[in-house]
C-alpha positions as YAML, in Angstrom:
chain: A
units: angstrom
residues:
- id: 1
  name: TYR
  ca: [-11.81, 15.43, 0.86]
- id: 2
  name: ALA
  ca: [-10.19, 12.37, -0.64]
- id: 3
  name: TYR
  ca: [-6.69, 12.41, -2.10]
- id: 4
  name: GLU
  ca: [-3.85, 10.05, -3.04]
- id: 5
  name: PRO
  ca: [-1.96, 9.91, 0.27]
- id: 6
  name: GLY
  ca: [1.48, 9.04, -1.10]
- id: 7
  name: SER
  ca: [4.18, 7.38, 0.95]
- id: 8
  name: VAL
  ca: [2.35, 7.57, 4.28]
- id: 9
  name: PHE
  ca: [0.34, 4.65, 2.92]
- id: 10
  name: LYS
  ca: [3.36, 2.32, 2.83]
- id: 11
  name: GLY
  ca: [2.94, 1.70, 6.55]
- id: 12
  name: PHE
  ca: [-0.32, -0.14, 5.85]
- id: 13
  name: THR
  ca: [1.35, -2.39, 3.29]
- id: 14
  name: TYR
  ca: [4.15, -3.25, 5.71]
- id: 15
  name: ALA
  ca: [1.67, -3.73, 8.58]
- id: 16
  name: SER
  ca: [-0.33, -6.15, 6.42]
- id: 17
  name: ALA
  ca: [2.79, -8.21, 5.72]
- id: 18
  name: ILE
  ca: [3.72, -8.22, 9.42]
- id: 19
  name: ASP
  ca: [0.23, -9.25, 10.50]
- id: 20
  name: LEU
  ca: [0.14, -12.03, 7.90]
- id: 21
  name: GLY
  ca: [3.42, -13.34, 9.33]
- id: 22
  name: VAL
  ca: [5.23, -13.09, 5.99]
- id: 23
  name: TYR
  ca: [7.50, -10.12, 6.73]
- id: 24
  name: SER
  ca: [11.16, -10.69, 7.37]
- id: 25
  name: HIS
  ca: [13.13, -7.53, 8.02]
- id: 26
  name: THR
  ca: [16.33, -9.28, 6.90]
- id: 27
  name: ASP
  ca: [15.01, -10.39, 3.50]
- id: 28
  name: THR
  ca: [16.50, -8.36, 0.67]
- id: 29
  name: PHE
  ca: [15.36, -7.21, -2.75]
- id: 30
  name: TYR
  ca: [16.86, -5.26, -5.64]
- id: 31
  name: ALA
  ca: [15.62, -1.68, -5.37]
- id: 32
  name: ASP
  ca: [15.70, -0.62, -9.00]
- id: 33
  name: ARG
  ca: [13.01, -0.47, -11.69]
- id: 34
  name: PHE
  ca: [10.08, -2.80, -11.13]
- id: 35
  name: TYR
  ca: [8.70, -3.90, -14.49]
- id: 36
  name: ILE
  ca: [5.16, -5.11, -13.92]
- id: 37
  name: GLY
  ca: [4.42, -8.62, -15.09]
- id: 38
  name: TYR
  ca: [1.11, -10.41, -14.68]
- id: 39
  name: ASP
  ca: [0.06, -14.04, -15.06]
- id: 40
  name: PRO
  ca: [-3.74, -14.00, -15.55]
- id: 41
  name: ASP
  ca: [-4.02, -17.80, -15.16]
- id: 42
  name: LYS
  ca: [-2.67, -17.58, -11.62]
- id: 43
  name: ASP
  ca: [-3.85, -13.99, -10.99]
- id: 44
  name: LYS
  ca: [-0.25, -13.31, -10.00]
- id: 45
  name: ILE
  ca: [1.74, -10.10, -10.22]
- id: 46
  name: TYR
  ca: [5.46, -10.61, -10.70]
- id: 47
  name: ARG
  ca: [8.58, -8.62, -11.42]
- id: 48
  name: ALA
  ca: [9.41, -8.96, -15.10]
- id: 49
  name: LYS
  ca: [12.96, -8.74, -16.46]
- id: 50
  name: GLU
  ca: [11.93, -6.03, -18.91]
- id: 51
  name: ASP
  ca: [8.91, -3.96, -19.89]
- id: 52
  name: VAL
  ca: [6.29, -6.51, -21.00]
- id: 53
  name: GLY
  ca: [3.67, -3.95, -21.97]
- id: 54
  name: MET
  ca: [1.72, -3.81, -18.70]
- id: 55
  name: GLY
  ca: [1.63, -0.05, -19.04]
- id: 56
  name: SER
  ca: [3.86, 0.83, -16.19]
- id: 57
  name: THR
  ca: [7.30, 0.65, -14.74]
- id: 58
  name: ILE
  ca: [7.60, 1.57, -11.09]
- id: 59
  name: ASN
  ca: [10.65, 3.41, -9.80]
- id: 60
  name: ASP
  ca: [11.71, 4.95, -6.55]
- id: 61
  name: ALA
  ca: [11.77, 8.72, -6.25]
- id: 62
  name: LEU
  ca: [14.03, 10.42, -8.77]
- id: 63
  name: GLY
  ca: [14.74, 7.01, -10.33]
- id: 64
  name: ILE
  ca: [17.29, 6.21, -7.63]
- id: 65
  name: ASN
  ca: [18.66, 2.66, -7.60]
- id: 66
  name: PHE
  ca: [19.42, 1.73, -3.98]
- id: 67
  name: GLY
  ca: [20.90, -1.63, -5.01]
- id: 68
  name: THR
  ca: [20.19, -4.71, -2.93]
- id: 69
  name: ILE
  ca: [18.71, -3.65, 0.41]
- id: 70
  name: SER
  ca: [16.62, -5.14, 3.22]
- id: 71
  name: PHE
  ca: [12.90, -4.48, 3.52]
- id: 72
  name: ASP
  ca: [13.61, -2.49, 6.69]
- id: 73
  name: GLU
  ca: [15.92, -0.23, 4.71]
- id: 74
  name: GLY
  ca: [13.31, -0.11, 1.96]
- id: 75
  name: PHE
  ca: [10.80, 1.25, 4.46]
- id: 76
  name: MET
  ca: [13.34, 3.72, 5.84]
- id: 77
  name: ARG
  ca: [14.09, 4.95, 2.30]
- id: 78
  name: SER
  ca: [10.37, 5.02, 1.39]
- id: 79
  name: SER
  ca: [10.96, 2.66, -1.51]
- id: 80
  name: ASN
  ca: [8.07, 2.18, -3.94]
- id: 81
  name: VAL
  ca: [9.87, -0.88, -5.27]
- id: 82
  name: ALA
  ca: [9.87, -2.41, -1.76]
- id: 83
  name: VAL
  ca: [6.07, -2.46, -1.55]
- id: 84
  name: CYS
  ca: [5.86, -3.80, -5.11]
- id: 85
  name: GLU
  ca: [8.14, -6.66, -4.06]
- id: 86
  name: LEU
  ca: [5.92, -7.27, -1.00]
- id: 87
  name: LEU
  ca: [2.82, -7.55, -3.19]
- id: 88
  name: ALA
  ca: [4.57, -9.66, -5.81]
- id: 89
  name: ASN
  ca: [6.24, -12.13, -3.44]
- id: 90
  name: TYR
  ca: [4.82, -11.95, 0.07]
- id: 91
  name: ILE
  ca: [1.25, -10.60, 0.18]
- id: 92
  name: SER
  ca: [-1.37, -11.57, -2.37]
- id: 93
  name: PRO
  ca: [-3.24, -8.56, -3.76]
- id: 94
  name: ALA
  ca: [-6.47, -10.20, -2.52]
- id: 95
  name: ASP
  ca: [-5.09, -10.34, 1.04]
- id: 96
  name: PHE
  ca: [-3.91, -6.74, 0.77]
- id: 97
  name: GLU
  ca: [-7.36, -5.66, -0.42]
- id: 98
  name: THR
  ca: [-8.87, -7.38, 2.63]
- id: 99
  name: TYR
  ca: [-6.52, -5.39, 4.86]
- id: 100
  name: LEU
  ca: [-7.52, -2.15, 3.13]
- id: 101
  name: ASP
  ca: [-11.11, -2.93, 4.11]
- id: 102
  name: LYS
  ca: [-10.11, -3.88, 7.67]
- id: 103
  name: PHE
  ca: [-8.22, -0.60, 8.06]
- id: 104
  name: GLY
  ca: [-11.46, 1.21, 7.15]
- id: 105
  name: PHE
  ca: [-10.52, 2.75, 3.83]
- id: 106
  name: PHE
  ca: [-13.09, 3.67, 1.17]
- id: 107
  name: LYS
  ca: [-16.00, 3.95, 3.61]
- id: 108
  name: PRO
  ca: [-17.17, 6.56, 6.13]
- id: 109
  name: VAL
  ca: [-15.36, 6.64, 9.47]
- id: 110
  name: GLY
  ca: [-18.43, 7.94, 11.27]
- id: 111
  name: THR
  ca: [-16.83, 10.48, 13.57]
- id: 112
  name: TYR
  ca: [-19.59, 12.45, 15.27]
- id: 113
  name: GLY
  ca: [-19.95, 15.98, 13.94]
- id: 114
  name: LEU
  ca: [-17.96, 15.51, 10.75]
- id: 115
  name: SER
  ca: [-19.67, 15.15, 7.39]
- id: 116
  name: GLU
  ca: [-18.25, 12.48, 5.11]
- id: 117
  name: THR
  ca: [-20.99, 12.54, 2.51]
- id: 118
  name: GLU
  ca: [-18.90, 14.16, -0.22]
- id: 119
  name: ALA
  ca: [-15.73, 12.09, -0.03]
- id: 120
  name: ILE
  ca: [-14.87, 8.61, 1.17]
- id: 121
  name: GLY
  ca: [-12.13, 7.83, -1.34]
- id: 122
  name: VAL
  ca: [-11.94, 5.66, -4.40]
- id: 123
  name: LYS
  ca: [-10.37, 2.22, -4.53]
- id: 124
  name: ASN
  ca: [-8.71, 1.68, -7.92]
- id: 125
  name: PHE
  ca: [-7.79, -1.96, -7.59]
- id: 126
  name: LEU
  ca: [-8.58, -3.57, -10.95]
- id: 127
  name: TYR
  ca: [-5.29, -3.63, -12.86]
- id: 128
  name: PRO
  ca: [-1.90, -4.86, -11.59]
- id: 129
  name: SER
  ca: [-0.48, -1.32, -11.82]
- id: 130
  name: ASP
  ca: [-3.40, -0.03, -9.69]
- id: 131
  name: LYS
  ca: [-2.82, -2.69, -7.03]
- id: 132
  name: LEU
  ca: [0.90, -1.96, -6.81]
- id: 133
  name: SER
  ca: [0.42, 1.81, -6.90]
- id: 134
  name: THR
  ca: [-2.22, 1.69, -4.17]
- id: 135
  name: ALA
  ca: [0.33, -0.09, -1.95]
- id: 136
  name: PHE
  ca: [2.57, 2.99, -2.03]
- id: 137
  name: GLY
  ca: [-0.19, 5.60, -1.86]
- id: 138
  name: GLN
  ca: [-1.07, 6.35, -5.46]
- id: 139
  name: ALA
  ca: [-3.90, 5.21, -7.77]
- id: 140
  name: SER
  ca: [-6.49, 5.10, -4.96]
- id: 141
  name: SER
  ca: [-7.68, 7.97, -2.80]
- id: 142
  name: VAL
  ca: [-8.51, 8.08, 0.90]
- id: 143
  name: THR
  ca: [-9.34, 10.76, 3.45]
- id: 144
  name: ALA
  ca: [-7.13, 12.08, 6.23]
- id: 145
  name: LEU
  ca: [-9.69, 10.81, 8.75]
- id: 146
  name: GLN
  ca: [-9.42, 7.28, 7.33]
- id: 147
  name: LEU
  ca: [-5.62, 7.49, 7.58]
- id: 148
  name: VAL
  ca: [-5.81, 8.56, 11.22]
- id: 149
  name: GLN
  ca: [-8.21, 5.74, 12.02]
- id: 150
  name: GLY
  ca: [-6.09, 3.17, 10.17]
- id: 151
  name: TYR
  ca: [-2.93, 4.20, 11.99]
- id: 152
  name: THR
  ca: [-4.67, 3.74, 15.34]
- id: 153
  name: ALA
  ca: [-4.72, 0.00, 14.61]
- id: 154
  name: ILE
  ca: [-0.98, 0.00, 13.91]
- id: 155
  name: PHE
  ca: [-0.11, 2.05, 17.01]
- id: 156
  name: ASN
  ca: [-2.60, 0.28, 19.29]
- id: 157
  name: ASP
  ca: [-1.58, -3.40, 18.91]
- id: 158
  name: GLY
  ca: [-4.18, -4.09, 16.24]
- id: 159
  name: LYS
  ca: [-7.15, -2.46, 17.95]
- id: 160
  name: MET
  ca: [-8.57, 0.25, 15.71]
- id: 161
  name: MET
  ca: [-10.14, 3.27, 17.36]
- id: 162
  name: LYS
  ca: [-12.53, 5.76, 15.83]
- id: 163
  name: PRO
  ca: [-10.97, 9.23, 15.87]
- id: 164
  name: TYR
  ca: [-12.86, 12.09, 17.46]
- id: 165
  name: TYR
  ca: [-12.22, 15.74, 17.96]
- id: 166
  name: ILE
  ca: [-12.68, 18.21, 20.76]
- id: 167
  name: ASP
  ca: [-13.93, 21.67, 19.92]
...
């Protein structure tokens, strides 16, 4: 079945930034509330200084403010704000959406003997809050099989493998 995978999805956001060549582990960001701003003329998500009525403020778990930290520390701390900063300043949402497709999300994996007719996940990627939330594992749903397949690309130098099982 499909579900919102949560923080295990952050690895795909980071992997996208690394593959695009825009990730710098030493770059820092302020890990406190991320007020969503959006410029429709440029189709650009940005971090607003205050709530500008985009319908959402994104926080880290329990509202913790980690202060100014590196993106590596943001990954280690499973920071939702870190992936929002990546999508606002490093990865365009369009590029991230392309990576979601390349990782095989929202379509059948095709593993022999497993039925995927009832659930392949839902990509909610229309509004800025959906795009940011998908980057940290909420808003969109995927299957465990898609996650396994996607992680094979990360752990196998970019070569994705179809998962299979042995009975």
